[in-house]
C-alpha positions in Angstrom: 22.5 1.5 -28.5 23.3 -2.1 -27.6 20.6 -4.4 -26.1 22.3 -4.4 -22.7 22.6 -0.6 -22.6 18.9 -0.2 -23.7 17.8 -2.6 -20.9 20.0 -0.9 -18.4 18.7 2.6 -19.4 15.1 1.2 -19.1 15.8 -0.2 -15.7 17.4 3.0 -14.5 14.4 5.0 -15.8 11.9 2.6 -14.0 14.0 2.8 -10.8 13.8 6.6 -10.8 10.1 6.5 -11.3 9.7 3.9 -8.6 11.7 6.0 -6.2 9.5 9.0 -6.9 6.4 7.0 -6.3 7.9 5.5 -3.1 8.9 8.9 -1.8 5.3 10.1 -2.1 3.6 7.1 -0.6 5.8 5.4 2.0 5.8 6.9 5.5 8.9 6.7 7.6 9.3 6.5 11.3 12.4 7.4 13.5 14.5 4.6 15.0 17.3 5.0 17.5 20.3 2.7 16.8 21.1 0.4 19.7 24.4 -1.3 20.8 25.0 -4.3 18.6 22.7 -3.1 15.8 23.8 -3.7 12.2 22.1 -2.7 8.9 21.1 -6.3 8.4 19.6 -6.7 11.9 17.6 -3.5 11.5 16.4 -4.3 8.0 15.4 -7.8 8.9 13.5 -6.7 11.9 11.5 -4.3 9.7 11.0 -6.8 6.9 12.9 -4.8 4.3 16.3 -5.3 2.6 19.5 -3.5 3.5 19.3 -1.7 0.1 15.9 -0.3 1.0 17.2 0.8 4.4 20.1 2.6 2.9 17.9 4.2 0.3 16.0 5.8 3.1 19.2 6.7 5.0 22.1 7.4 2.5 24.5 8.2 5.3 24.2 4.9 7.2 26.2 3.0 4.6 29.3 4.7 5.9 28.5 5.2 9.6 26.2 3.4 12.1 26.5 4.0 15.8 24.5 3.7 19.0 22.2 6.6 19.6 22.0 7.5 16.0 18.5 8.3 14.7 17.6 6.8 11.3 14.4 6.4 9.4 12.6 3.1 8.9 9.4 2.4 7.0 6.4 2.9 9.2 4.4 -0.3 9.4 1.0 0.3 7.7 -0.4 -2.6 9.7 0.1 -0.9 13.1 -2.4 -0.9 15.9 -2.1 1.0 19.2 -3.6 -0.7 22.2 -6.8 1.0 23.6 -8.3 0.8 27.1 -9.7 -2.6 28.0 -8.0 -4.2 24.9 -6.8 -7.8 25.0 -5.1 -9.9 22.4 -8.4 -11.8 21.9 -10.5 -8.6 21.4 -8.0 -7.2 18.9 -7.7 -10.5 17.0 -11.5 -10.6 16.7 -11.6 -7.0 15.5 -9.1 -7.8 12.7 -10.4 -11.3 11.9 -7.3 -13.2 12.7 -6.4 -15.8 15.3 -5.2 -14.8 18.7 -2.1 -17.0 18.4 -1.1 -15.4 15.1 -1.4 -11.9 16.7 0.7 -13.0 19.7 3.4 -14.5 17.5 3.5 -11.4 15.4 4.4 -9.3 18.5 7.2 -11.1 20.3 8.2 -7.7 22.0 5.1 -8.1 24.3 6.7 -10.2 27.1 3.5 -11.2 28.7 0.5 -11.7 26.3 -1.9 -11.4 29.3 -0.7 -7.8 30.0 -1.3 -5.1 27.4 -0.7 -1.4 28.2 -2.6 1.4 26.6 -0.5 2.8 23.8 1.5 -0.5 23.1 2.3 -0.7 19.4 1.2 -4.0 17.8 1.8 -5.4 14.3 -1.3 -6.8 12.8 -0.4 -9.6 10.4 -1.9 -9.4 6.9 -4.5 -12.1 6.4 -4.2 -13.3 2.8 -7.3 -13.7 0.7 -6.3 -17.2 -0.4 -4.2 -20.2 0.7 -4.5 -19.3 4.4 -4.3 -23.0 5.4 -0.8 -23.5 3.9 2.2 -24.5 5.9 5.6 -22.8 5.9 8.0 -24.6 3.6 10.8 -24.9 6.2 10.5 -26.0 9.8 11.0 -23.5 12.7 14.6 -23.1 13.7 16.0 -24.4 10.4 16.2 -21.0 8.5 17.4 -17.5 8.9 15.1 -14.4 9.3 14.1 -13.4 5.8 13.1 -10.1 4.0 11.0 -9.4 1.0 13.4 -9.4 -2.0 10.6 -10.0 -4.5 11.1 -7.9 -7.7 14.8 -7.0 -6.8 17.1 -6.8 -9.8 18.8 -10.0 -11.1 21.2 -9.9 -13.9 22.4 -13.5 -14.7 21.3 -15.0 -17.9 22.8 -17.5 -20.4 23.9 -14.6 -22.6 25.0 -12.4 -19.7 23.0 -9.5 -20.9 19.6 -9.8 -19.2 18.3 -7.5 -16.5 15.2 -9.0 -14.9 13.1 -8.9 -11.7 13.4 -11.5 -8.9 10.3 -13.6 -9.1 10.1 -14.9 -5.5 11.4 -14.6 -2.0 14.7 -16.2 -0.8 14.8 -18.0 2.5 18.4 -18.7 3.6 19.2 -22.0 5.3 21.9 -24.6 5.5 22.5 -26.9 2.5 20.4 -30.1 3.0 17.7 -28.4 5.1 14.4 -30.3 4.4 11.8 -28.5 2.3 8.1 -29.3 2.7 5.1 -28.7 0.4 3.0 -25.7 1.4 -0.3 -27.3 0.1 -1.6 -30.4 -1.7 -0.9 -30.3 -5.4 0.4 -31.9 -8.6 4.0 -31.6 -9.9 3.9 -29.9 -13.3 7.6 -29.0 -13.6 10.4 -31.2 -12.3 14.2 -31.4 -13.0 16.8 -28.9 -14.0 16.2 -25.2 -14.9 19.2 -23.0 -15.7 17.8 -20.2 -13.6 16.3 -22.3 -10.7 18.6 -25.3 -10.6 16.9 -28.4 -9.3 13.4 -27.1 -9.0 9.8 -28.3 -8.4 6.7 -26.6 -9.6 3.5 -27.7 -7.9 0.0 -26.9 -9.2 -2.2 -26.1 -6.2 -5.4 -25.2 -8.1 -6.6 -24.4 -11.6 -4.9 -21.0 -11.7 -1.9 -21.2 -9.3 1.4 -22.9 -9.0 4.0 -22.8 -6.2 7.7 -22.9 -7.2 10.5 -24.3 -5.1 14.0 -23.7 -6.5 17.8 -24.0 -6.0 17.3 -27.4 -4.4 20.2 -29.7 -3.6 18.1 -32.7 -4.3 14.6 -34.2 -4.2 12.8 -36.3 -1.7 12.0 -39.9 -2.7 8.9 -40.2 -4.9 9.1 -36.8 -6.6 8.3 -37.1 -10.3 6.6 -35.3 -13.2 2.8 -35.7 -12.8 3.1 -37.0 -9.2 1.1 -35.6 -6.3 2.2 -34.2 -3.0 0.4 -33.5 0.2 0.6 -30.4 2.5 3.5 -30.8 4.8 5.1 -33.6 2.7 8.9 -33.6 2.4 9.7 -32.7 -1.2 13.4 -31.8 -1.3 16.4 -30.1 0.3 17.8 -26.6 0.3 20.8 -26.0 -2.0 22.4 -23.4 -4.2 22.0 -25.0 -7.7 21.3 -23.1 -10.8 22.6 -20.1 -12.9 24.0 -22.4 -15.5 23.9 -25.8 -17.2 22.9 -28.9 -15.3 24.9 -29.4 -12.2 26.0 -25.8 -11.7 26.1 -24.8 -8.0 27.9 -22.5 -5.6 27.2 -19.2 -7.4 25.3 -17.9 -4.4 24.5 -18.7 -0.8 22.3 -21.7 0.0 18.6 -20.8 0.2 15.1 -21.8 -0.9 13.6 -19.6 -3.6 9.9 -19.7 -3.2 7.6 -18.2 -5.9 3.9 -18.1 -6.7 2.6 -18.0 -10.3 -0.8 -17.4 -11.7 -1.2 -19.8 -14.6 -4.5 -18.6 -16.1 -2.6 -16.0 -18.2 0.1 -16.3 -20.8 2.9 -16.0 -19.9 2.4 -16.9 -16.3 2.3 -13.9 -14.0 4.3 -13.8 -10.7 2.7 -12.9 -7.4 4.6 -11.5 -4.4 4.7 -14.4 -1.9 6.0 -12.5 1.1 2.6 -11.9 2.9 1.7 -15.5 2.4 5.0 -16.7 3.8 4.6 -14.4 6.8 1.1 -15.8 7.4 2.1 -19.5 7.1 5.1 -18.8 9.4 2.8 -17.5 12.1 0.7 -20.7 12.0 3.6 -23.0 12.8 
C-alpha cells in the first residue's frame, strides 16, 4: 500500500468515525428555503460550510427550491425570550455586553422591542483574548464560515492529506490586515504553505498566524513588535509553492492560532474568537 493510499484510507476511516459521532451529537432544526436562497447563503447564515450543509441534506446538492424544508444544525447557543426580558437583562445573565448581543441578532429590527418566544443567538464569550480586534475592517470582507480542520491536500510532494489549521476570511487582494493583539513577530517571510506570512507571539504560550498575504506593511521584520490594531499587511493569495507562487486559490486571509508550549505547536480553532472580535467592532 503506497503512502498516499494509506493516508487516504486513514482519512476515510476518520471521516466515517467523525460522521458517526456527529450524527449522535448534533441536533438539527428544520429550515424552509426562501426565494433567492442558495446553498452558500444558507450555510453562511448558519456558520457552517456548504459541505456540512449537504452532508445533512444529501438531496439539496441536486435540487433547491422555495418552500423546500431542509435540515440545518440547531444553534446550541440559543435563548428564547421570556416575559419582561430586555437585551440588557439577557446580556447580564450570560455575562456579555449588550452591544455584542444586539449585533449577534440582526434579525431583531428594534432592539428596544423583544417579544416572548423570540429566538436569540448568544455569542460565545472566549476564555482568553476577549479584548482582541478583528483583523479586517467592517465592510472589507465577505461573510465567513468555520473551515477549520477541513481537508487540504497540497504539499511539495503532492501526496499529503492534512487538516486546515485556521479559518479563511475572503476579501479583495490588497485589503488591509491589522494585528489582533500586541505582540512580537517570531516568523516572517515566505512559507510554501502560507505564502507571505506573519506569526505574532501574543503571550508566553500563544501565537497568531496571518497567511497568504500579498505584502507587508512598512516596518514589519523578524523580532519586531506590533500593537493591537496596527496595519501589518495586505490580503493576497500567495503560497502553495516556491517563493512568489500565487493565484492557486481565491484571495483571502488565513488566520490561525497556535499553542507554543507544546512540541510540535498545537493548533486551536480560531472561529469563536473571530466571531467575538467581530462583534466588538
